[in-house]
N, C-alpha and C positions, 0 to 999 in steps of 0.2 A: 771619679768622684767617690767610689766605694772605698778605695784605699784612704783617701783624705778623711772621710768620715770616721773610719775605724781608728786612724791615727789621732784624730781629734778627741775621740772618746778616751783613748789611753792617756793623752796629755792632760785632759781635765781631771781624770781620776787620779793620776799620779800626783798632781798638784794638791788635790784634796787630801790624799793620804799624807803627803809631805807636811801639810799644815798641822796634822796631828802628830806625826812620827818624828819629823826632822825640821821643825820650824826655822831653826837657824840656817840650815842649808838652803831652804827655800828662799829665805830673805837674801842670802848671798847670791843665789842664782838669779833672782829678780833684779838685784842691783847690777849684775854683770851682763844683762841683756837677754836673759832667758834662752840661752842656746838650746836648739833642738836639732837632732840629727836622725835621719831615717835610714835604717839598715835593713837588709833583706836576709831571709833564711830560705832554705830549699824545701822545708816540710814543716808540718805541725809539730812533729817530734823534735826537730831541731829548735823550734821556738820554745817548746817546753824545757829542753835541755839548757838553753840560754837563760830562761827564767830561773831555773834551779841554781845555775851558777851565780846569778845575781843575788838570789835569796841567801845563799851560803856566804856571800861577801857582805851581807847586811844592807843591801840596797833596797830601796822602795821599788816595788814592781806593780804593774797594773796589767793583768792578763785580760784581754777583751774576748768575749765569746759573741759570735754573731747571733742576732735574733731570728734569722732565717726568713726575713720578709722580702728578700730579693733573690739573687742568684746563688747565694752561699747557704749551705745547709745549716739549720738551727743548731747551736751549740758548738759550731766550729770555732776553734781558737784562731784569731786572725792577727792580733797585734799584742806585743808586750811593751808597755811603757816602762822605762827605767829612769830612776832619779826623781828629782834633782840630786846630784852628788858630784864630788870632785871627779874631773875627767879621768884621772888615773885609775880610779876605782871602776868606773864604767868601762874603760878601755881594757882592764884586766879580765872582764867577763865578756865583753862584746867586740873587742878590738880586731878579732879575726874575721868579722863579718864585713861584707862589701856594702857600699852605699846603694840605696834603692834607686 
């Protein structure tokens, strides 16, 4: 449940950002079925590195920090939402990661 909640936070935030930053990509993503993929990293540092790669490529990102109300320490970075964007751009930054 914890992972699902963190992923949901990132998805909602990424869509809200895309409404402002890339509304045409958001519309295309919605028309194409709103594809979502969950990938895993091995550390918080790897998560931050992937986020940086996405930012450099001009992708919308949504880095989620845990509030610390359960088993995860407050301020821990748990998830980075990416997109919506063309799959090729996301793959260029995240394609090396394995499915969750």
